[in-house]
N, C-alpha and C positions, 0 to 999 in steps of 0.2 A: 284666166285673169279678165278683169273688166276693161278690155281695150276699147277705145272709141275710134270711130272713123275720123276721120278728119285728117533784183540786180544785184541783184547783188553785184558789186563791182562795176558799177556804171561810172563814167567820168562825171566830175563835178559839173552840175548844170549851171547855166547863167543865173537861174533863180537861187541856187544854193550859194553861188559865188557872191551874188548881190547881198544876200542875207549875211554872209560871213564878212563882206567888205564894210558894211555899215552905211550910214547915210551918205557920207561923201562919195563912197564907191558907187552908190546908186546914181548920184548926179553925174558923175563922170562917165559911166557907161551909157546913161540915157542921152547924153550929149553927143555920144559917137554914133548913135543909131539913126535909122531913118525915121522921120516923123510921121507924116501921113495920117494925122488924126489919132495916132497911138498914144498921144499924151505929151506933156512937156517935161523938160529935165527936172522940174521942181515938183512934179505931180506926186501926190501921196501914193505909196505903194498900196494896192488892194488886189488880192489874188495875184494874177499874172500881169496886171496893168501897172504901170505903162508898158506898152508893146515897143520894142526896138527892133530895128532891122527892116528888111523889105518883105518879110512874110509874117502872117500870123496863123497860128495853129488852132484848128477845131478838133475837139476830142470825140470820137465816136466809139463808145464802149458797149458792144453788143455780144449776144450769145453766138459765138462761133464754134462752140462745142457744147455737148450736153443736150438734154432733151428738147431745148428751145432753139437749137442752132438753125433750123430752117427759117424761123421767124427772124432771128438775128441777121442772117445773110440777106433776107429781104429788106430789113431796115437799112443795112449797109448800102445796098443799091440806091436807095432813096437818098441817103446822106451824100454819097459820091456824086450823084447826078446834080444835087443842089450846089455842091462846091464847084463842079464844072460850070454850071450856069452863072454862078457868081463871078467866076474868073473869066469866062469866055462869052457870056450871053447865052440866050436860049430859054425856052420854057417860060415860066412866070416871070422871070427877070425881064423879059421883053414885053410882057403884057400887064400882069397885075402890078409889078413893080417898076414898070416903064417910067423913066424920069426920076426914079428914087434910087434904084440900084443901077450902076453904070454897065455892068457886064464886063468890067475890066478891073476886077479885084474889089476890095473893100477898104475904104479909107486910105487909098493909096498903096495898099498891100495885097500881095497874092495870098489867097487862103490855102493852107496846106492841111490836108486831113491826116490825123493821127488815129490809128485803129487799134482797139484793145479787145480782148476776149474776156466776158464776164464768166465763162464756162457754166453758165446757167446757175451760178452759185453766188450768194451775196458777199461772202468773204473774198472770193476771188475777184469779184467785181470791184470791191473796194480797193484791193491791192492793185488791180490794173489801172483804175481811175487815178489812184494816188501817184503811180508812176507817171502817168500821162501829165498830171498837174505839175509835179515836182521836176521831172526830167525833160519832158517835151514842151512844158510851158504853155499848155492849151489855155485859150482865153475863154472858151465855153466848152461845156461837156454835154453830150447828148447820148441817148441810148437807154437801156433798161428794158430787156425783152421780157422781163417778168416783173411782178410787183415787188418781190423781195429785193431784187438787184436794183430796182428803181429807188426804193427806200434807202438802200445803202448809198447810192449816188446822192440822194437828197441831203442826207446827213453830212456827207463829205463836202458837198458843195457849200454848205453853210460854214463848215470849219475852215475851208480853204478860200472862201469868198470868191467862188467861181460860179457863174450862172449855169444852171442845169436845165436843159429842155428835155423833159421826160417823153419817152415814146409810148411803148406798150405797157406802161405801168398803170394798172386799172384800179388798184385798191383806193378806197375813200380817203384814208388817212393822209395820203400825199398832199391832198389840197384840203384836208380837214384837220384833224387833231395835230398831225405832225408837220403842217405846212411851215414853209419858211420863205423869206423874201427872195431867195436866190433860185427857187424852183418854179417852172411854169409847165403846164400840161395841156396839150392839145387833145389828147384822147378823153372821151367821156369816162366817168367813173362808174363804179358799182351801183351807186344810188341812182344815176341816170339810166343805166341798163335796166334796172328793175322797174323804173317808171315807164320806160319805152316799151317793155315787154307786156306789162300788165294789161292794157287794153287789147293788144293783139291776141294774147292767150285767151282772154275772156271771150273775145269774138270767135276764136277758133274752137274752143272746147266747152264754153258755157260757164255758168257760175257754180254749179254743184259738182265739183271736181275733187277727187282724191289724188294728192300728189306725194311722191317720194323723192328724196334728194340724195345723191352721192356727191361728196365734196372732197376736195384735196386736203390732206392733213397739214395744213399751214395757215398763216394768218389770213391770206387772201381767200382760201377756200371756205374758212369759217365765217368770214365777213360776208362773202357772197351768199352763203347758205342763209344767213340771218336776214339779209336783205330781201331775198326771194320769198322767205317764209312770211315776212311781215307784209310785203307787197301783195302776195297772193291770198293770204288769209283775210286781208282787208277787202279783197275782191269776192270773199265768200268761199274760197277753196279750203280743204281740210288736209292738213299734213298727216301722213299715215306712217312715217318713218324716215330715218336718215342713216347713212353709213359714211364713214370716212375711208379714204384710200391714201396710202403712202405715195408720195411723189415718186414716179418711175415705175408704178405698178404695170406689169405686163399682162397678167391674167385676170381679167375682170369677171370671168365666168364664176368665181368663187362667190359673187354677189347675186347670182341668178335665183338661188332658193329664197333669198330674203325678199326679192322682188315678187316672186311667185306667191309667197305668203301674204304680201301686203296688198296685192291685187289693186295696185294703183291705176288711175286713169292716165296720168302723165308722169314722166320720169324727168327730173331736172338734174342735169350733169354739170356741176360746179367744178369743172376740170379744165385743163389747158394742155396744149401741145399734143404730144404723142399719147399721153394719158387719155385725153378726150377721145382721140381717134380709136384707141384700143377699146375703151369702154363702149362706144357706139357699136363697133363691130361685134363685141361679145354679146351685147343686149339684142342686137338685130338677129344674130344667129339663134338665140333662144327664143325671142319673141319678135317675129318679123313684123307684126303690127303695132309694136309699141310706139306710143307717142312720146317723143323726146325733145327736150329743150336743152341747148347749150347756151347759157346767158352771154358769154363772149366767146366767139370762135373766129378762126381765121381761115384763109384759103388753104394754109398748110394742113390744118385739121381736117377740113373737107376733102382735100386731095388724098390724104393718107387713108381716111375712112372709106373712100370709094363710094360704092353703090349704097353702103349703110347709111350715108348722110341724107338720103332721100327723106324729104318732108321734115327734117330736123330744123326747128326754128331757133333763131338766136340774133344777136347783134354783132355787127362788124364796124370797123373804123370807117371804111370807104369801099366802094365797089366800082369797077370800070363801067358798069351798066348805067351809072348815074349820068344822065346826059345833060351836061352844062358846058359852057365854054371853057372853064378852068379845068374841069375833069378831062375834057377832050384834049386840052393842051398838055396836061400832065401825062396822059395816056400816050399820046403821040410821041412826046419827047422821050419818055421811058422806053417805048418800044424801038424807037430809032437808035437809042444808045445801046440797048442790050440784045437787039435782034440777031446780031452776028456772033454772039457768044455761045458756049457750049451749054449743055443741059437739057432740060425737058422742053417741049414745044411751048409750054406756058411761061417759061422764064423770062420771056420778053414782055409779058403782060403784067402790069403793075398790081400789087396787092395793097391791103390796108396798111400793113407795117411799112411798106415802101412809101406810101402816101404820107403817113404821119411823120416819117423821118424827113422827107423832102420839105413838108410844110414847116416843121419847127426849125429846121436849119435856116430856111429863108426868113422866118419870123425874126430870129436873132439878127440876121444880116440887115434886115430892113431897120430894126431897132437901133443897131449901132450906127448905121448911116444916118438915121434921123437925128440921133443924139450928137453925131459928129465926133464920137470918141468911143473907145473900147472900155472906159470907165464903167465898171458894173453898176454903180449907183445911177449913172445917167441912162444906161441901157435898160435897167429895171424900170425907170421911170417911163421910158418910151414904149416898153412892153405893156405896162399896166393900162388897161382900157383900150388896148389896141383893137380896132375894128377892121376886119379883113374877110377875104373869102378863100376857100380851099376846094371849091367845086361842089359843095353840099348846101349852099346858102350862106347867108350872112352870119359871121361868128364875132365873139367878142372874148378877148383874154381879160377876165375881170381883175380889177385892182384889189378887191377884197380878199380873194383867195388864190389868184393866178390860175384858176381853172377856166378852160374854154367853155363857154355857153354856145352850144352848137346842135345841130340836128343830129339824130342818131339813126343810122340805117338799120332796118330789121329785115332779115332774109329767111328764105325757106330752101333747104337742100334739094338739089336736082336728082332725078333718077340717074342710075349709073349709065344708061345708054344715051343720056343727054349731056354728059359731062365732056366737054371739048373746049380746047383753046382757052384754057384757064378758067372756064366758067363752071363752077360747082354749086352755085346757089342762085336763086332768083330773088330779086328785090321785092319785098312786100310793100314797104313804105319807107320814107325818111321823115321821121316825126320830130317836131320841135317841142312836143309836150313833155319831154324829158328835163327841160331846163327848170331852174329853181332859183328863188332869190337868195341873197347873202345871208338872210336870217334863217334859212331852212336847211335841214340835212347836214352833210359834212361841213358846209361853209360856216354854220353857226359855231362850230368848234375850232375854226381857224383864227389864229392870232399871228399875224406876219411880223409885227414889231416895226420899230422905226428905221430910218436910215442910219 
C-alpha cells in the first residue's frame, strides 16, 4: 500500500394533574407553591413553567447503557458537578459567573438532577426524556450522547416546549435544517470539524493524496462522509473508495482487503464510540503504518484503542492540556470532586464530554438567572447571543441558529507507552478558522421561527 510517513403505572404527576384540573386549578396550585423566580400564579403555562415548590428539576438524559455508555457516564459527571456548584458554589460559579450565580441555588430554588438512560437508542431516548418531562417536570433537558439521540431530544423539546441543551450531538442538522428555537448546542458541528481538519491534514500529508472513508451506516455517518469528501477534494485530495459499517460492528478486519486494493494514503474513519476503537485496532493490526483520521473522537475512543491510537488525527470537544484559567478551574474542581471515587486512574481527569455537559448546564443556569425567570421564552432570549468563555477562548451562542461559534481543538494520538494519567493524545492546535457566518453552511438552512 502507498503509506506515507507522517411506567407504566406511575402516580399522576403535578403536570398531569394541572392539565386535568384546568385553568382554575393551575392558579390554585401556583398560589400554593414557593415563588422564587419560578413565575407568578397568573403566568401562562409553557413546558413545565411556572415552577412551584422549593426545588427545580434539571433533566440529564445520557447513554448509561449501549455502545456509547462510557461517553454518557462522562457527561453525567459534568452535569452533576455543575448542579453541585449551582447549589453550593465552586468552580466557574465562583469565577466566571461570580456575581451572577449565587452558589445558593437558582432563583431561590434548589436544583435537583433527574437522570435518564438513552440506551444509545433514539426511541429509548425519547421515551426516557418524555417521562422526565411529564413525570419529573424537568425545566430543562440536556444530554444526547450521540447525534440520533440528540435529534430525538430536539424534536421532543419543541413539542413539549422545554429547552434542550445538546451535548455530544455533532450532526449539522441540529443547528441547520432541523433547528428549532428550544435547542442550543455548545459542541461544534460536522461542518466545523471538516473546516478545522482541512488545513491540518494538508499540512500533514500534502495536497496530492488518495483517501478512503469508512462510515457508520446512519445519518451522522453519511453526513460526515460527505462533509469530509467535499472538504478534502476542495484541497486537491482524491477519493478512492468508501465502505459503510453497521453500528455495533465488532470485526473490522473484514474491510482489510478493500483497503489493500484501494492503496489509499489516508484512511478516514467516520465512526464513533466502540466502533471507532475497534476499527482503529483492526486497521493498525493489518497496516501498522496506516495514516488514520477520526474526524470526531473522544478520550473513551482513544483509551479503548490503546496504542493503536498513535498518530491518529482528529477533533475533540476540549482537552485538559489546554492551559487557560477556566480550563484549570474546571480541571481542578472536577478532579477534587471525583478523585476519591472508584474506577480507573483517569476517572478523576475530566474529558470533553464532561466539559461540554458542565458548560451547557451553567449556560442555562446563567441565562435563567439573567432573565429572572424559568419562562422558556425569556431564557431563550437570554441565551441568544450569549458571549462567554469555557476555557478555549471567547465563544458566542448565536441567535441565528443557536450554534456556538467557538475554537475547535485538533489532536494527535500518543504512543502507547506515553499514555498515562488520562492523556491519550497531544494538542496540535485550537483553531478559530472553523467558524462561519449565518449565511453559510448549515446555518443557511436554519429557520428558528418566532416566539
